[in-house]
N, C-alpha and C positions, 0 to 999 in steps of 0.2 A: 504493500500500500504506500509506503514511504517513497519507494522508487517511482511509482506512478505519479505521485504528487510532485516529485522533483522534476520528472519528465514534463509534466503539464506546465509547471512554472517556467521551465527553460523554454518551452515552445511559445508560451505567451510573451516572454521577454524578447525572443527573437522576432516575433511578429510585431511587437511594438517598435523595435528598431527599424524594421523594414518599412512599416507604415510611416514612421517619422521621417525616414530618409526620403520616401516618395513625396511626402507633404512638403519637404523643404526644397524639392526640385522646382525651380522657377518655371512659370508657364507664360508669363508676359514680361518681356524685357525691353527696356529702353537703352539704346547704346549712344553714348556721347562722344564716341571716337571712331573715325573711319576705319582704323585698323581693327578694332574690336568687331565692328559690323562685318568686315570681310572675314574675320575668324569665325563668326557665327555661320556664315554661308559655307565656309570650308568644312565646318563640323556638321553640315546638313541641318542646322537648327534655325533656318530662316522662319519657320512657322512660329517660333517663340518671339520673334522680333516684332514689336508693335510701334516703336518710336525711335527716331534717330535724328542726326543733325543734317543741315543742308549740305554738308560736305561729304556725307556718307554716300557711297555708290550702291544703289539698289539694283537688283536684277530685274525687278518689276516695280513700277510706281505704286502698286497696290500692296507691296510687302510691308510697308510701315508708313506712319505719318511723321512728317518733319515737325519736331517740337523744339528745335534749338538751332541757333547759328553757331559760329565758332566761339562766341563769347557770351551769348545770352540765351536763357531757357524760358520758354513759355510754359510756366508751371501749371496754369489753368488747363491748357491743352494736354499737358503731360498727365495730369491727375485724371482727366476724363478717360484716358486709356487704361486706367487701373493697373499700372505696372506692379509686379511683386519684386522686381529687381532692376536696378540701374547699374550699368557697367560703364566705367570711365577710366581715364588715366590721370596721372598727377598734374597734367596740364589744365585740368578743370579747376575752377576757382573753389577754394574751401567753402565759401559761402553757399555755392550751388549744392555741394554735397551735404552740407548741414541742413539746408532747406528741405531737400528730399527726405532726409532722415526725420526731420520734424514732422513731415507729412506722413510718416509711418512707412516709408519705402526703404527696403534694404538697398544699400549702395556698396558695390565692390569696386575699389580703386586699384588699378594696376599701375605700378610705378613705370616711368619711362625706361624701357630696357636699355642696358648699357652694352649688350653684346648679343650675338646670334644665339648663344646658349640661353640667355635670359628671355629672348623671344620665344624660344622653345618651351622653357619651363612655365612661362606665363600662359602659353597656349594649352598646356596640360592642365594648369590650374583652372582655366576657363572650362575646359572639357569636364573636369571633375565637378565644377560648380553647376553645370547643366545636365549632369548625368551621362556624359559622353567621354569619360576619361579613356576608355579602351581605344576608341577611335582616334582620339587626340594623340595617344601614345604611338599608335600605328603610323599616323601621318608624320610625326616627328622622326621616327625611325627611317621612314622613306626620305625625308628631307636631308637628314644627316648623311645617309648613304649617297645621295646625289652630290652633296657638298664634297665628299671625298673623291668622287669620280671627276668632278669639275676641276678640283685643285691639281689633278694630274696633268692638266693641260698647261700648267705653268712650267716653263723650261727650268731645269735645275742648273744648267751649265751657263746661264747668262747672268751678267751683273744686274742687280736690282735697279729698276728705273724709279726715278722720283716722280711722284704723282701729286696733283692738286685736284681735290674734289670740291667743286663749288656748289653750295646749296642756298646761296643768297646773292642778290645783285646790288641792291641799293639799301643798305650797304653790302659790301662783299662779305660772304661768310664761307668758311671752310669747314670740312669735316675734321674733327679733332679726336684725340684719344679718349677712351672711356665713354664712347658712344657706339651704338650698334652699327652705325655706318662705317666706323673705322675698321670693322671686320671685313668690309669689302676691300679695304686696302691690305690688311693682313693676309687674307685668303688669296689675293691676287699676286702675292709675292712682290709687291712694290713698297716704296718708302714714302711715307706721308711727309710732305714739306711743312705741314702744320703740326708735326708731332711734339713740338715744344710749347704749344699753346694750350691753355686751359679753357678758353672761350674761342668761339669761331671767328670773331671779328678780325678782319685782315684787310690791308690796302693793296691796291694793284701794284704799287712800286715794290712792296716786299715780295710779292709773287714773282715779279720780273727778276729781282735780284736772286731769288732762290732757284729760278730757272727750271721748272719741272719738265720732265721728258714726256709726261702724259697729263692732259687736262680733261677731267670728266665734268661736264656741266649737267647738274641735276636740277633743272628748272622747267616749269610747265610752259607749254605752248610756244608762242612767238618770243617770249623772253629768253628761252634757251637758245633759240636760233640767233637772236641778237647778240648774246654773250659769246657764242661760238665765233660769229663774224668779227666781233671786237677783238678777241684774243688773236685771231689770225692776221690782224693788222700788225702785230709785233713780230717782224721777220727774224729777230734775233733769238726768240724763244725756241728752246730745244723742241718743245712739243709741236710747234708750228713747222719747224724744219723737218721733223719726222712724220708730219701729217698725222699727229696723234691728239687732236682736239675733238672730243666726242660729246654727243648728247645722249643721255640714257633716260629711260622711262622713270619719271619722277614719282609716279604713284606707287610703282612696285618698290622703288628704292627708298623712299622716305617714310612710307607707311606700310611696311610689308607684313604679310603672313609668313609663316615658316617656309611655305612653298614658293611664294613670290620673291622672298629673299634669295632663294636658290636660283630662280629665273633671272633676277637682276645680276647676281654674281656671275652667272654663265654669260650674260650679255657683256659685262665689263671685261671678263677674261678673254672672251672671243674678240672683242674690239682691240685689245692690246696685243694679243699674240697670234691671232689667226688672220693673216693678211694674204 
């Protein structure tokens, strides 16, 4: 009799845990970051997405309602959607996060990743948060395997080329260490001319003096083309002489998912080495 009672209590305990876990899985999500919105799609969780920002790229206009710009949230519109989770990054104002929490909405903040490894770990965290950890882990394994394959394209018998990755024009901004974008530099076997900087602000004269062999312009639309043309006016630049001033996809590079990071890296390495 005692064994039966113990078995019964254990079964009830397990059932409570399962039900609780299911109850905690969000069903209505507002995403306040384009990268997180893309990650939801990658996890096949677009059915959970009810709200997003005007900068998020939706596969269908009916997937979610726009409830925020880059800096401002329409709380009235957001609350009408009855979200049980808001996902965001550390770029979101603390006041915004505090307001949602005061409204009784759970908020999960993802810090700005400082490496490809952190992009991967945060992706798994998101997967766990929405009940798709196994799929997230599988996707990460695929992404890391692709990274290793792509890195083999980098010649081992050549001197490291100096690279400048431009992510801003007015003012000029460079990719610097301790950012996930610096992993594009590391994995491509190049040397970052901004490796001594802690912030990305840099002037054109400094870049000319440091004379990069490769310039990667990571800017949207016509601005990227304008910057490429401007750099090519400097005939003395090694990058110009080697015909190595390139424009890469800004969306994949600046706001990547684990898989789009791989695609951007492949694009960069192919531009530098496959001629």
